[in-house]
C-alpha positions, 0 to 999 in steps of 0.5 A: 500500499501506498504511503498516504497523508491523513487528509487524503486518506480521509477524502478517501473515506469521505468519498467512500461513504458518499458513493455506498448505501448504508447495508451489509454486502455480500462479503460482510463478516458482520450478520447484523451491520448497520454501517455503511460498506468497507473494508480493512486491509491488514495493517502491519504484520510482525515476523509471526503474521500477526497484526499491529497496531505499530507506533503513534504519537496523538492525543486525546479529546481533552489534550492529553497525550497517547502513544501505542504504550497505551495498549499495554496498560491492560490486557485487551483494548476495545478499539473503536474508529468513528467520524463526526460524519457518521450516523451508524457511529454516533448512534452506537456511542451511548450503547458503547459507554454501556459496555465501556462501563461493564468492562472487566478488570484489565479491559479497556475502551478507546475510540479513534477519531478518522476525520478529526487530524488536530484541534484546528480540524473543523470537525474538532468542536462537532467530535466534542459535541458528539462526546458531550451529548452521547455521555461517552467518558473513555477517550476519544484520540485524534488521527493524527499523521502519525497514525497513518499507517492505522487509519490507512487500512479503514476506507469505512467506519464504523471498524472496531476490533480488539488489541492485546498488550502487545499492540497486536490485533486480536481477530478480525475487525467488526465491520459497521455497528453491531452491538451483540457482536461486541458483546459475544466478543468480550465475552469470549476475551475474557474466557481467554484473560481469565478477567475479573468482573469490575466492582 
């Protein structure tokens, strides 16, 4: 895949969204897909074939610095990539907040904005307003240029996936807003990682 700047990735994503109808296409893995047609390419792979998020440096919407070290803080991180232009993304956020509140110890959730590249972005105030209105308390990271390799693999949103403490993607991404699949995947990972319920 050729290198692209974050703004060109965003423009490509907006074009895909404007040309695509909502609903599942025949090759989607999610059975209750409610987002816009999407596909993801493999992230950077290590020698063992595992998909890695890779190094990045950005901030969340509150201005806190965040790097790939965020994944080392827990056994599992639920990553939800969303955009301010995406009704299915916004529509699922209150339910994502409920999932976030019920995550067991050693699990965490983060959002990643695909269409906000900094505080000077036109969409930045919109993102803040969406987060406030939906009641989301988990952090949403700004899609900085250092996240180009990561964001460049995504052609539409919402897309969600799980990442282990080494930054390796666990299993396939969940394409589209699919709360039941998120919950089922979390239950599977709780069994694998022996996670305790939050107190």
